[in-house]
N, CA and C of each residue as an Amber inpcrd file, in Angstrom:
protein
   240
 -13.5390000 -13.0830000  -3.7920000 -13.8010000 -11.6900000  -4.1770000
 -13.9210000 -10.8250000  -2.9150000 -13.2800000  -9.6880000  -2.9600000
 -13.2610000  -8.7780000  -1.8240000 -14.5790000  -8.0080000  -1.7160000
 -14.9960000  -7.7800000  -0.4850000 -16.2010000  -6.9780000  -0.2740000
 -15.9340000  -5.5410000  -0.7050000 -16.9530000  -4.9150000  -1.2690000
 -16.8360000  -3.5170000  -1.6820000 -17.1110000  -2.6440000  -0.4660000
 -16.2550000  -1.6610000  -0.2310000 -16.4390000  -0.7460000   0.8870000
 -17.5830000   0.2170000   0.6120000 -18.2520000   0.6170000   1.7000000
 -19.3350000   1.5870000   1.5840000 -18.7680000   2.9710000   1.2830000
 -19.6270000   3.8490000   0.7820000 -19.2100000   5.2120000   0.4590000
 -19.6060000   6.1630000   1.5840000 -18.9060000   7.2840000   1.6470000
 -19.3070000   8.3680000   2.5310000 -19.2700000   9.6570000   1.7150000
 -19.5370000  10.7650000   2.3460000 -19.6380000  12.0230000   1.5910000
 -18.3180000  12.4740000   0.9850000 -17.2080000  11.9110000   1.4520000
 -15.8920000  12.2890000   0.9230000 -15.3820000  11.3470000  -0.1590000
 -16.1910000  10.3760000  -0.5470000 -15.8260000   9.4530000  -1.6200000
 -15.9920000  10.1880000  -2.9480000 -15.0060000  10.0420000  -3.8370000
 -15.1150000  10.7020000  -5.1380000 -15.9780000   9.8650000  -6.0860000
 -16.5040000  10.5260000  -7.0980000 -17.3150000   9.8470000  -8.1100000
 -16.4750000   8.7340000  -8.7600000 -15.2050000   9.0270000  -9.0300000
 -14.3180000   8.0330000  -9.6530000 -14.1740000   6.7980000  -8.7670000
 -13.9980000   7.0120000  -7.4730000 -13.8620000   5.8820000  -6.5510000
 -15.1240000   5.0130000  -6.5700000 -16.2680000   5.6500000  -6.6770000
 -17.5360000   4.9060000  -6.7240000 -17.6210000   4.1090000  -8.0220000
 -17.2670000   4.7430000  -9.1260000 -17.2970000   4.0620000 -10.4290000
 -16.3350000   2.8800000 -10.4510000 -15.2070000   3.0000000  -9.7630000
 -14.2050000   1.9330000  -9.7290000 -14.6530000   0.7270000  -8.9030000
 -15.6430000   0.9020000  -8.0460000 -16.0980000  -0.1820000  -7.1720000
 -16.7670000  -1.3090000  -7.9560000 -17.6580000  -0.9290000  -8.8810000
 -18.4060000  -1.9210000  -9.6580000 -19.0360000  -1.2030000 -10.8450000
 -19.0950000  -1.8770000 -11.9870000 -19.6250000  -1.2320000 -13.2010000
 -21.0920000  -0.8210000 -13.0590000 -21.8420000  -1.5030000 -12.2050000
 -23.2610000  -1.1630000 -12.0490000 -23.4770000   0.1360000 -11.2660000
 -22.4260000   0.6740000 -10.6640000 -22.5740000   1.9030000  -9.8830000
 -22.8330000   3.1180000 -10.7710000 -22.4070000   3.0570000 -12.0370000
 -22.6150000   4.2070000 -12.9160000 -24.1040000   4.5060000 -13.0990000
 -24.9030000   3.4750000 -13.3280000 -26.3350000   3.7150000 -13.5310000
 -26.9800000   4.2680000 -12.2640000 -26.5060000   3.8250000 -11.0990000
 -27.0390000   4.3550000  -9.8300000 -26.7160000   5.8430000  -9.7060000
 -25.4800000   6.2090000 -10.0220000 -25.0800000   7.6120000  -9.9430000
 -25.8920000   8.4700000 -10.9140000 -26.0790000   7.9740000 -12.1250000
 -26.8410000   8.7290000 -13.1290000 -28.2850000   8.9220000 -12.6840000
 -28.8870000   7.8740000 -12.1170000 -30.2730000   7.9710000 -11.6270000
 -30.4040000   9.0440000 -10.5500000 -29.3490000   9.1970000  -9.7570000
 -29.3600000  10.1750000  -8.6690000 -29.0340000  11.5950000  -9.1380000
 -28.6210000  11.7430000 -10.4080000 -28.3360000  13.0630000 -10.9470000
 -26.8670000  13.4430000 -10.9560000 -25.9830000  12.4720000 -10.7250000
 -24.5490000  12.7570000 -10.7190000 -23.9740000  12.6600000 -12.1270000
 -23.0060000  13.5380000 -12.4090000 -22.3180000  13.5390000 -13.6930000
 -21.1520000  12.5680000 -13.5730000 -21.1970000  11.4740000 -14.3440000
 -20.1460000  10.4640000 -14.2240000 -19.0380000  10.6550000 -15.2540000
 -19.1170000  11.7280000 -16.0150000 -18.1090000  11.9730000 -17.0480000
 -17.1130000  13.0350000 -16.5890000 -17.6090000  14.2190000 -16.3450000
 -16.7180000  15.3540000 -16.1010000 -16.4170000  15.6330000 -14.6290000
 -17.2030000  15.0580000 -13.7380000 -17.0500000  15.3950000 -12.3150000
 -16.4060000  14.2720000 -11.5120000 -15.6360000  13.4260000 -12.1620000
 -15.1130000  12.2240000 -11.5040000 -14.2840000  12.4870000 -10.2510000
 -13.5900000  13.6020000 -10.2020000 -12.7230000  13.8460000  -9.0530000
 -13.4440000  14.5880000  -7.9240000 -14.6970000  14.9240000  -8.1360000
 -15.4560000  15.5890000  -7.0790000 -15.9600000  14.5590000  -6.0740000
 -16.0840000  14.9890000  -4.8280000 -16.6490000  14.1050000  -3.8110000
 -18.1720000  14.1630000  -3.9060000 -18.8180000  13.1870000  -3.3000000
 -20.2830000  13.1980000  -3.2650000 -20.7880000  14.5020000  -2.6490000
 -20.1230000  14.9070000  -1.5760000 -20.5460000  16.1250000  -0.8710000
 -20.4250000  17.3610000  -1.7610000 -19.2650000  17.5460000  -2.4020000
 -19.0490000  18.7250000  -3.2590000 -20.0440000  18.7710000  -4.4080000
 -20.2090000  17.6320000  -5.0850000 -21.1140000  17.5980000  -6.2310000
 -22.5450000  17.8600000  -5.7740000 -22.9280000  17.2580000  -4.6610000
 -24.2900000  17.4330000  -4.1410000 -24.5790000  18.8810000  -3.7930000
 -23.6030000  19.5360000  -3.1680000 -23.7780000  20.9480000  -2.8080000
 -23.9320000  21.8110000  -4.0570000 -23.0830000  21.5450000  -5.0570000
 -23.1320000  22.3120000  -6.3100000 -24.4690000  22.1560000  -7.0220000
 -24.9740000  20.9260000  -7.0640000 -26.1810000  20.6250000  -7.8380000
 -27.4480000  20.5760000  -6.9890000 -27.3180000  20.9410000  -5.7080000
 -28.4660000  20.9500000  -4.7770000 -29.0970000  19.5650000  -4.6570000
 -28.2560000  18.5340000  -4.5380000 -28.7320000  17.1710000  -4.3490000
 -28.6050000  16.7870000  -2.8780000 -29.4080000  15.8340000  -2.4530000
 -29.3890000  15.3680000  -1.0690000 -28.2830000  14.3210000  -0.9040000
 -27.1750000  14.7270000  -0.2970000 -26.0130000  13.8360000  -0.1710000
 -26.3360000  12.6250000   0.7030000 -27.1440000  12.8020000   1.7430000
 -27.4880000  11.6730000   2.6220000 -28.2960000  10.6260000   1.8720000
 -29.2610000  11.0880000   1.0700000 -30.0870000  10.1730000   0.2740000
 -29.2030000   9.4380000  -0.7390000 -28.2850000  10.1540000  -1.3530000
 -27.3760000   9.5500000  -2.3390000 -26.5190000   8.4730000  -1.6780000
 -25.9740000   8.7720000  -0.5020000 -25.1410000   7.7880000   0.1960000
 -25.9550000   6.5480000   0.5640000 -27.1860000   6.7580000   1.0450000
 -28.0540000   5.6250000   1.3970000 -28.3110000   4.7440000   0.1810000
 -28.6650000   5.3740000  -0.9380000 -28.9670000   4.6330000  -2.1630000
 -27.7480000   3.8620000  -2.6560000 -26.6030000   4.5270000  -2.6990000
 -25.3730000   3.8880000  -3.1750000 -24.9330000   2.7600000  -2.2460000
 -25.0450000   2.9710000  -0.9400000 -24.6380000   1.9370000   0.0060000
 -25.5870000   0.7450000  -0.0170000 -26.8680000   0.9920000  -0.3200000
 -27.8170000  -0.1130000  -0.4790000 -27.4120000  -0.9560000  -1.6870000
 -27.0340000  -0.3000000  -2.7730000 -26.5760000  -1.0040000  -3.9790000
 -25.3020000  -1.8000000  -3.6810000 -24.3790000  -1.2090000  -2.9500000
 -23.1370000  -1.9020000  -2.5890000 -23.4450000  -3.1300000  -1.7410000
 -24.3900000  -2.9880000  -0.8240000 -24.8000000  -4.1170000   0.0150000
 -25.3280000  -5.2650000  -0.8560000 -26.1640000  -4.9180000  -1.8430000
 -26.7010000  -5.9280000  -2.7710000 -25.5710000  -6.6200000  -3.5400000
 -24.6340000  -5.8420000  -4.0480000 -23.5000000  -6.3970000  -4.8040000
 -22.6990000  -7.3460000  -3.9140000 -22.4360000  -6.9270000  -2.6640000
 -21.6790000  -7.7710000  -1.7330000 -22.4100000  -9.0760000  -1.4470000
 -23.7430000  -9.0030000  -1.2750000 -24.5280000 -10.2060000  -1.0130000
 -24.4940000 -11.1550000  -2.2150000 -24.6340000 -10.6140000  -3.4020000
 -24.5950000 -11.4340000  -4.6220000 -23.2300000 -12.1010000  -4.7570000
 -22.1600000 -11.3320000  -4.5420000 -20.8100000 -11.8850000  -4.6400000
 -20.5760000 -12.9860000  -3.6080000 -21.1270000 -12.7970000  -2.4230000
 -20.9940000 -13.7990000  -1.3680000 -21.7050000 -15.1020000  -1.7670000
 -22.8920000 -14.9800000  -2.3180000 -23.6630000 -16.1530000  -2.7800000
 -22.9110000 -16.8560000  -3.8920000 -22.3730000 -16.0920000  -4.8400000
 -21.6120000 -16.6760000  -5.9430000 -20.3760000 -17.4160000  -5.4400000
 -19.6790000 -16.8240000  -4.4790000 -18.4900000 -17.4520000  -3.9080000
 -18.8430000 -18.7750000  -3.2250000 -19.9470000 -18.7550000  -2.4630000
 -20.3770000 -19.9640000  -1.7610000 -20.7280000 -21.0690000  -2.7510000
 -21.4100000 -20.7060000  -3.8330000 -21.8120000 -21.7250000  -4.8110000
 -20.6080000 -22.2600000  -5.5840000 -19.6080000 -21.4330000  -5.7880000
 -18.3980000 -21.8820000  -6.4800000 -17.5650000 -22.8010000  -5.5760000
 -17.6380000 -22.5810000  -4.2900000 -16.8610000 -23.3610000  -3.3360000
 -17.4090000 -24.7630000  -3.1060000 -18.6420000 -25.0100000  -3.5170000
 -19.2670000 -26.3220000  -3.2790000 -19.0030000 -27.2990000  -4.3940000
């Protein structure tokens, strides 16, 4: 399984949703619209809704790190 790339402020909501199904709940918790704003970047949406883009990126990248670690553990256990 390929590692999921981290997000930056120019990553679109759709790109984040495509990374892993668990990313939708993270986006919703942060106040992002995962239905109608899919083509907006984190930066654009954050500016529009007065959200902290840096905090959002940190939270999302922490989740991606967790997903990558879990996938790595699963791969190792399958290989044995």
